[in-house]
C-alpha positions as YAML, in Angstrom:
chain: A
units: angstrom
residues:
- id: 1
  name: UNK
  ca: [19.96, 6.25, -15.88]
- id: 2
  name: UNK
  ca: [18.11, 8.08, -13.13]
- id: 3
  name: UNK
  ca: [15.76, 6.55, -10.63]
- id: 4
  name: UNK
  ca: [12.39, 8.17, -10.03]
- id: 5
  name: UNK
  ca: [9.63, 7.72, -7.44]
- id: 6
  name: UNK
  ca: [6.16, 7.63, -9.01]
- id: 7
  name: UNK
  ca: [4.75, 8.75, -5.67]
- id: 8
  name: UNK
  ca: [5.91, 12.27, -6.54]
- id: 9
  name: UNK
  ca: [4.06, 12.19, -9.84]
- id: 10
  name: UNK
  ca: [0.89, 11.33, -7.95]
- id: 11
  name: UNK
  ca: [1.38, 14.27, -5.63]
- id: 12
  name: UNK
  ca: [1.88, 16.53, -8.65]
- id: 13
  name: UNK
  ca: [-1.51, 15.43, -9.99]
- id: 14
  name: UNK
  ca: [-3.12, 17.23, -7.05]
- id: 15
  name: UNK
  ca: [-1.79, 20.46, -8.51]
- id: 16
  name: UNK
  ca: [-3.02, 19.47, -11.98]
- id: 17
  name: UNK
  ca: [-6.47, 18.96, -10.48]
- id: 18
  name: UNK
  ca: [-6.20, 22.53, -9.33]
- id: 19
  name: UNK
  ca: [-5.91, 23.58, -12.95]
- id: 20
  name: UNK
  ca: [-9.12, 21.70, -13.70]
- id: 21
  name: UNK
  ca: [-10.96, 23.28, -10.80]
- id: 22
  name: UNK
  ca: [-9.79, 26.69, -11.96]
- id: 23
  name: UNK
  ca: [-11.09, 25.96, -15.43]
- id: 24
  name: UNK
  ca: [-14.50, 24.89, -14.19]
- id: 25
  name: UNK
  ca: [-14.64, 27.92, -11.92]
- id: 26
  name: UNK
  ca: [-13.81, 30.46, -14.63]
- id: 27
  name: UNK
  ca: [-16.22, 28.76, -16.99]
- id: 28
  name: UNK
  ca: [-19.11, 29.09, -14.51]
- id: 29
  name: UNK
  ca: [-18.33, 32.76, -13.89]
- id: 30
  name: UNK
  ca: [-17.88, 33.61, -17.55]
- id: 31
  name: UNK
  ca: [-21.22, 32.02, -18.50]
- id: 32
  name: UNK
  ca: [-22.90, 34.14, -15.83]
- id: 33
  name: UNK
  ca: [-21.17, 37.26, -17.12]
- id: 34
  name: UNK
  ca: [-19.69, 37.80, -13.67]
- id: 35
  name: UNK
  ca: [-16.01, 37.22, -14.12]
- id: 36
  name: UNK
  ca: [-13.11, 38.21, -16.38]
- id: 37
  name: UNK
  ca: [-9.40, 37.57, -16.03]
- id: 38
  name: UNK
  ca: [-7.42, 40.17, -18.02]
- id: 39
  name: UNK
  ca: [-3.84, 39.07, -18.46]
- id: 40
  name: UNK
  ca: [-2.53, 42.34, -17.01]
- id: 41
  name: UNK
  ca: [-3.70, 41.14, -13.57]
- id: 42
  name: UNK
  ca: [-1.63, 38.00, -13.86]
- id: 43
  name: UNK
  ca: [1.45, 37.60, -11.70]
- id: 44
  name: UNK
  ca: [4.43, 35.89, -13.32]
- id: 45
  name: UNK
  ca: [6.02, 34.90, -10.02]
- id: 46
  name: UNK
  ca: [5.46, 31.52, -8.37]
- id: 47
  name: UNK
  ca: [4.61, 31.45, -4.66]
- id: 48
  name: UNK
  ca: [7.64, 30.55, -2.56]
- id: 49
  name: UNK
  ca: [6.72, 27.82, -0.07]
- id: 50
  name: UNK
  ca: [10.12, 28.03, 1.62]
- id: 51
  name: UNK
  ca: [11.26, 24.55, 0.50]
- id: 52
  name: UNK
  ca: [14.87, 24.23, -0.55]
- id: 53
  name: UNK
  ca: [16.57, 21.13, -1.96]
- id: 54
  name: UNK
  ca: [19.90, 19.86, -3.22]
- id: 55
  name: UNK
  ca: [20.99, 16.92, -5.42]
- id: 56
  name: UNK
  ca: [21.63, 14.98, -2.20]
- id: 57
  name: UNK
  ca: [17.88, 15.10, -1.41]
- id: 58
  name: UNK
  ca: [17.05, 13.10, -4.53]
- id: 59
  name: UNK
  ca: [20.09, 10.83, -4.21]
- id: 60
  name: UNK
  ca: [18.91, 9.57, -0.82]
- id: 61
  name: UNK
  ca: [15.61, 8.59, -2.41]
- id: 62
  name: UNK
  ca: [17.32, 7.01, -5.43]
- id: 63
  name: UNK
  ca: [19.20, 4.71, -3.08]
- id: 64
  name: UNK
  ca: [15.90, 3.48, -1.61]
- id: 65
  name: UNK
  ca: [13.91, 3.06, -4.86]
- id: 66
  name: UNK
  ca: [14.29, 0.36, -7.49]
- id: 67
  name: UNK
  ca: [12.26, 1.99, -10.29]
- id: 68
  name: UNK
  ca: [14.17, 3.75, -13.04]
- id: 69
  name: UNK
  ca: [13.33, 6.53, -15.50]
- id: 70
  name: UNK
  ca: [15.17, 7.86, -18.50]
- id: 71
  name: UNK
  ca: [14.61, 10.59, -21.04]
- id: 72
  name: UNK
  ca: [15.16, 9.29, -24.58]
- id: 73
  name: UNK
  ca: [14.64, 10.37, -28.17]
- id: 74
  name: UNK
  ca: [13.57, 8.48, -31.29]
- id: 75
  name: UNK
  ca: [17.25, 7.95, -32.06]
- id: 76
  name: UNK
  ca: [17.95, 6.20, -28.74]
- id: 77
  name: UNK
  ca: [18.89, 2.50, -28.80]
- id: 78
  name: UNK
  ca: [15.81, 1.65, -26.74]
- id: 79
  name: UNK
  ca: [13.59, 2.70, -29.64]
- id: 80
  name: UNK
  ca: [14.71, -0.22, -31.74]
- id: 81
  name: UNK
  ca: [12.41, -2.47, -29.71]
- id: 82
  name: UNK
  ca: [9.65, -0.14, -28.47]
- id: 83
  name: UNK
  ca: [7.31, 2.42, -30.04]
- id: 84
  name: UNK
  ca: [8.92, 5.79, -29.31]
- id: 85
  name: UNK
  ca: [6.30, 8.40, -30.07]
- id: 86
  name: UNK
  ca: [7.41, 11.92, -29.13]
- id: 87
  name: UNK
  ca: [5.79, 13.08, -25.88]
- id: 88
  name: UNK
  ca: [4.96, 9.55, -24.80]
- id: 89
  name: UNK
  ca: [5.77, 7.89, -21.47]
- id: 90
  name: UNK
  ca: [6.47, 4.16, -21.66]
- id: 91
  name: UNK
  ca: [5.99, 2.03, -18.52]
- id: 92
  name: UNK
  ca: [7.42, -1.47, -18.12]
- id: 93
  name: UNK
  ca: [7.10, -3.98, -15.27]
- id: 94
  name: UNK
  ca: [5.93, -3.46, -11.67]
- id: 95
  name: UNK
  ca: [7.47, -3.53, -8.23]
- id: 96
  name: UNK
  ca: [6.32, -2.99, -4.66]
- id: 97
  name: UNK
  ca: [7.34, 0.29, -3.00]
- id: 98
  name: UNK
  ca: [6.94, 1.66, 0.50]
- id: 99
  name: UNK
  ca: [8.61, 5.02, 1.11]
- id: 100
  name: UNK
  ca: [8.35, 8.21, 3.15]
- id: 101
  name: UNK
  ca: [9.63, 11.52, 1.74]
- id: 102
  name: UNK
  ca: [10.57, 14.80, 3.38]
- id: 103
  name: UNK
  ca: [9.44, 18.08, 1.80]
- id: 104
  name: UNK
  ca: [12.93, 18.65, 0.40]
- id: 105
  name: UNK
  ca: [13.01, 15.19, -1.13]
- id: 106
  name: UNK
  ca: [9.54, 15.52, -2.56]
- id: 107
  name: UNK
  ca: [10.28, 18.93, -4.15]
- id: 108
  name: UNK
  ca: [13.64, 17.62, -5.47]
- id: 109
  name: UNK
  ca: [11.93, 14.70, -7.18]
- id: 110
  name: UNK
  ca: [9.16, 16.85, -8.63]
- id: 111
  name: UNK
  ca: [11.76, 19.05, -10.28]
- id: 112
  name: UNK
  ca: [13.64, 16.01, -11.52]
- id: 113
  name: UNK
  ca: [10.40, 14.81, -13.12]
- id: 114
  name: UNK
  ca: [9.97, 18.24, -14.75]
- id: 115
  name: UNK
  ca: [13.45, 17.88, -16.29]
- id: 116
  name: UNK
  ca: [12.89, 14.33, -17.53]
- id: 117
  name: UNK
  ca: [9.31, 14.51, -18.79]
- id: 118
  name: UNK
  ca: [8.48, 16.23, -22.10]
- id: 119
  name: UNK
  ca: [4.94, 16.79, -20.80]
- id: 120
  name: UNK
  ca: [5.41, 18.37, -17.36]
- id: 121
  name: UNK
  ca: [2.68, 21.06, -17.37]
- id: 122
  name: UNK
  ca: [4.50, 23.50, -15.08]
- id: 123
  name: UNK
  ca: [7.87, 24.69, -13.79]
- id: 124
  name: UNK
  ca: [9.30, 26.21, -10.58]
- id: 125
  name: UNK
  ca: [7.38, 23.67, -8.48]
- id: 126
  name: UNK
  ca: [7.41, 23.26, -4.72]
- id: 127
  name: UNK
  ca: [5.51, 20.84, -2.47]
- id: 128
  name: UNK
  ca: [5.07, 21.32, 1.27]
- id: 129
  name: UNK
  ca: [3.39, 18.93, 3.66]
- id: 130
  name: UNK
  ca: [2.47, 20.73, 6.88]
- id: 131
  name: UNK
  ca: [2.48, 19.27, 10.38]
- id: 132
  name: UNK
  ca: [-1.32, 19.01, 10.37]
- id: 133
  name: UNK
  ca: [-1.24, 16.90, 7.19]
- id: 134
  name: UNK
  ca: [-2.43, 19.61, 4.81]
- id: 135
  name: UNK
  ca: [-0.56, 19.95, 1.53]
- id: 136
  name: UNK
  ca: [0.56, 23.04, -0.40]
- id: 137
  name: UNK
  ca: [1.66, 23.10, -4.04]
- id: 138
  name: UNK
  ca: [2.94, 25.95, -6.12]
- id: 139
  name: UNK
  ca: [4.24, 26.27, -9.65]
- id: 140
  name: UNK
  ca: [4.17, 28.16, -12.94]
- id: 141
  name: UNK
  ca: [1.68, 26.63, -15.40]
- id: 142
  name: UNK
  ca: [2.82, 26.43, -19.03]
- id: 143
  name: UNK
  ca: [-0.26, 26.24, -21.24]
- id: 144
  name: UNK
  ca: [1.67, 24.79, -24.20]
- id: 145
  name: UNK
  ca: [2.88, 22.01, -21.94]
- id: 146
  name: UNK
  ca: [-0.60, 21.54, -20.48]
- id: 147
  name: UNK
  ca: [-1.75, 20.62, -23.97]
- id: 148
  name: UNK
  ca: [0.99, 17.99, -24.26]
- id: 149
  name: UNK
  ca: [0.23, 16.70, -20.77]
- id: 150
  name: UNK
  ca: [-3.47, 16.44, -21.74]
- id: 151
  name: UNK
  ca: [-2.64, 14.32, -24.75]
- id: 152
  name: UNK
  ca: [-0.28, 12.04, -22.79]
- id: 153
  name: UNK
  ca: [-2.72, 11.53, -19.87]
- id: 154
  name: UNK
  ca: [-5.98, 11.23, -21.84]
- id: 155
  name: UNK
  ca: [-7.61, 14.46, -20.69]
- id: 156
  name: UNK
  ca: [-10.78, 14.91, -22.76]
- id: 157
  name: UNK
  ca: [-10.88, 17.52, -25.50]
- id: 158
  name: UNK
  ca: [-13.94, 19.07, -23.81]
- id: 159
  name: UNK
  ca: [-12.00, 19.69, -20.59]
- id: 160
  name: UNK
  ca: [-9.02, 21.10, -22.49]
- id: 161
  name: UNK
  ca: [-11.24, 23.43, -24.48]
- id: 162
  name: UNK
  ca: [-12.66, 24.67, -21.20]
- id: 163
  name: UNK
  ca: [-9.23, 25.28, -19.69]
- id: 164
  name: UNK
  ca: [-7.76, 26.85, -22.83]
- id: 165
  name: UNK
  ca: [-10.73, 29.16, -23.36]
- id: 166
  name: UNK
  ca: [-10.97, 30.55, -19.86]
- id: 167
  name: UNK
  ca: [-7.87, 29.89, -17.82]
- id: 168
  name: UNK
  ca: [-5.78, 30.39, -20.95]
- id: 169
  name: UNK
  ca: [-6.82, 34.04, -20.93]
- id: 170
  name: UNK
  ca: [-4.13, 34.53, -18.27]
- id: 171
  name: UNK
  ca: [-1.47, 34.02, -20.95]
- id: 172
  name: UNK
  ca: [0.93, 31.24, -21.93]
- id: 173
  name: UNK
  ca: [2.33, 31.00, -18.39]
- id: 174
  name: UNK
  ca: [0.87, 31.91, -15.01]
- id: 175
  name: UNK
  ca: [1.32, 30.90, -11.36]
- id: 176
  name: UNK
  ca: [-1.01, 28.40, -9.71]
- id: 177
  name: UNK
  ca: [-1.18, 27.46, -6.04]
- id: 178
  name: UNK
  ca: [-3.33, 24.78, -4.40]
- id: 179
  name: UNK
  ca: [-3.78, 23.85, -0.78]
- id: 180
  name: UNK
  ca: [-5.84, 21.21, 0.99]
- id: 181
  name: UNK
  ca: [-6.07, 17.63, 2.19]
- id: 182
  name: UNK
  ca: [-5.38, 14.67, -0.06]
- id: 183
  name: UNK
  ca: [-5.49, 10.93, 0.49]
- id: 184
  name: UNK
  ca: [-5.57, 8.02, -1.95]
- id: 185
  name: UNK
  ca: [-6.46, 4.54, -0.73]
- id: 186
  name: UNK
  ca: [-6.83, 1.56, -3.07]
- id: 187
  name: UNK
  ca: [-6.75, 3.95, -6.03]
- id: 188
  name: UNK
  ca: [-9.69, 5.98, -4.67]
- id: 189
  name: UNK
  ca: [-9.00, 9.72, -4.44]
- id: 190
  name: UNK
  ca: [-10.28, 12.03, -1.72]
- id: 191
  name: UNK
  ca: [-9.10, 15.59, -2.43]
- id: 192
  name: UNK
  ca: [-10.42, 18.49, -0.39]
- id: 193
  name: UNK
  ca: [-9.14, 21.86, -1.57]
- id: 194
  name: UNK
  ca: [-9.11, 24.68, 0.99]
- id: 195
  name: UNK
  ca: [-7.59, 27.19, -1.45]
- id: 196
  name: UNK
  ca: [-6.78, 27.45, -5.17]
- id: 197
  name: UNK
  ca: [-5.36, 30.60, -6.72]
- id: 198
  name: UNK
  ca: [-4.95, 31.17, -10.48]
- id: 199
  name: UNK
  ca: [-2.56, 34.04, -11.09]
- id: 200
  name: UNK
  ca: [-3.65, 36.46, -8.38]
- id: 201
  name: UNK
  ca: [-7.32, 35.35, -8.56]
- id: 202
  name: UNK
  ca: [-8.49, 33.14, -5.64]
- id: 203
  name: UNK
  ca: [-11.20, 30.55, -6.41]
- id: 204
  name: UNK
  ca: [-14.14, 30.92, -3.95]
- id: 205
  name: UNK
  ca: [-14.40, 28.12, -1.38]
- id: 206
  name: UNK
  ca: [-17.97, 27.28, -2.38]
- id: 207
  name: UNK
  ca: [-16.76, 26.51, -5.92]
- id: 208
  name: UNK
  ca: [-14.03, 24.25, -4.52]
- id: 209
  name: UNK
  ca: [-16.68, 22.25, -2.63]
- id: 210
  name: UNK
  ca: [-18.98, 22.19, -5.65]
- id: 211
  name: UNK
  ca: [-16.32, 20.73, -7.94]
- id: 212
  name: UNK
  ca: [-14.82, 18.23, -5.46]
- id: 213
  name: UNK
  ca: [-16.27, 15.21, -7.28]
- id: 214
  name: UNK
  ca: [-14.91, 16.41, -10.62]
- id: 215
  name: UNK
  ca: [-11.48, 17.00, -9.09]
- id: 216
  name: UNK
  ca: [-11.39, 13.52, -7.50]
- id: 217
  name: UNK
  ca: [-12.44, 11.93, -10.79]
- id: 218
  name: UNK
  ca: [-9.89, 14.00, -12.74]
- id: 219
  name: UNK
  ca: [-7.02, 12.67, -10.58]
- id: 220
  name: UNK
  ca: [-8.32, 9.05, -10.68]
- id: 221
  name: UNK
  ca: [-8.49, 9.16, -14.46]
- id: 222
  name: UNK
  ca: [-4.87, 10.36, -14.69]
- id: 223
  name: UNK
  ca: [-3.75, 7.48, -12.44]
- id: 224
  name: UNK
  ca: [-5.11, 4.87, -14.82]
- id: 225
  name: UNK
  ca: [-2.75, 6.05, -17.57]
- id: 226
  name: UNK
  ca: [0.33, 4.86, -15.59]
- id: 227
  name: UNK
  ca: [0.68, 1.13, -16.25]
- id: 228
  name: UNK
  ca: [1.97, -0.82, -13.28]
- id: 229
  name: UNK
  ca: [0.82, 1.83, -10.79]
- id: 230
  name: UNK
  ca: [-1.44, 0.79, -7.93]
- id: 231
  name: UNK
  ca: [-1.83, 2.96, -4.84]
- id: 232
  name: UNK
  ca: [-2.59, 1.12, -1.65]
- id: 233
  name: UNK
  ca: [-2.05, 4.34, 0.29]
- id: 234
  name: UNK
  ca: [-0.79, 7.85, -0.39]
- id: 235
  name: UNK
  ca: [-0.96, 10.00, 2.71]
- id: 236
  name: UNK
  ca: [0.52, 13.19, 4.17]
- id: 237
  name: UNK
  ca: [1.26, 13.82, 7.85]
- id: 238
  name: UNK
  ca: [3.84, 15.47, 10.13]
- id: 239
  name: UNK
  ca: [5.57, 17.23, 7.25]
- id: 240
  name: UNK
  ca: [6.12, 14.02, 5.25]
- id: 241
  name: UNK
  ca: [4.66, 12.10, 2.29]
- id: 242
  name: UNK
  ca: [4.08, 8.33, 2.60]
- id: 243
  name: UNK
  ca: [3.43, 6.05, -0.37]
- id: 244
  name: UNK
  ca: [2.65, 2.34, -0.39]
- id: 245
  name: UNK
  ca: [1.78, 0.37, -3.48]
- id: 246
  name: UNK
  ca: [3.25, -0.71, -6.83]
- id: 247
  name: UNK
  ca: [5.06, 1.38, -9.43]
- id: 248
  name: UNK
  ca: [6.56, 0.59, -12.85]
- id: 249
  name: UNK
  ca: [10.10, -0.78, -12.81]
- id: 250
  name: UNK
  ca: [11.19, 1.23, -15.84]
- id: 251
  name: UNK
  ca: [9.84, 4.45, -17.30]
- id: 252
  name: UNK
  ca: [11.00, 6.04, -20.58]
- id: 253
  name: UNK
  ca: [10.03, 9.63, -21.30]
- id: 254
  name: UNK
  ca: [10.26, 10.18, -25.08]
- id: 255
  name: UNK
  ca: [11.37, 13.74, -25.87]
...
């Protein structure tokens, strides 16, 4: 059984909020007749943030964390006592956690989550916390997986229709990058995007400011899905991620 820090999942939600902002942006431009995203302009290559990691990066975190996660199927022994619906994440118990992660550790754990979860909405992910506290995320969005993620995290059908109709015009997969400042205190999100790029198309800064409230709400709604999760503080500074709060003791990802 592998151990997994929920703090990394929270950081990943910042990138997912970028998908939502991109959807709202493209919707506003399409309705004005001012914007089209032909798939031929899409780049299939994720931005390299220069973060490398090894299995040792995640092992050092595993030694410090008590929470555990495991990928199971409907045939697994655990499913004799719990409802194992495919694509579902099952959270049991709570425990207090205080931890600080390096960029290599954070990126290693994000990719471990991608391997374990049947609903990870992207691949080839990297996370970089800069010395000034700003955060950069990069990954390849998989629209089929976004649909599964939406179902598992209670994203409304209206929001998914928006994303599928407009951002989905980029194709089944496309790169997404997001940069900005993020803090969460007492489960209240404050996300300030300085840049979001969908494929090779940058989202104008005025749109990022206009949709800040929607992005904050989007992340907060995703947090409520994780039972046992309470964020006293999630912050980024000096190239590191710090999390303080409670996380589930056990997490099962049903394939």
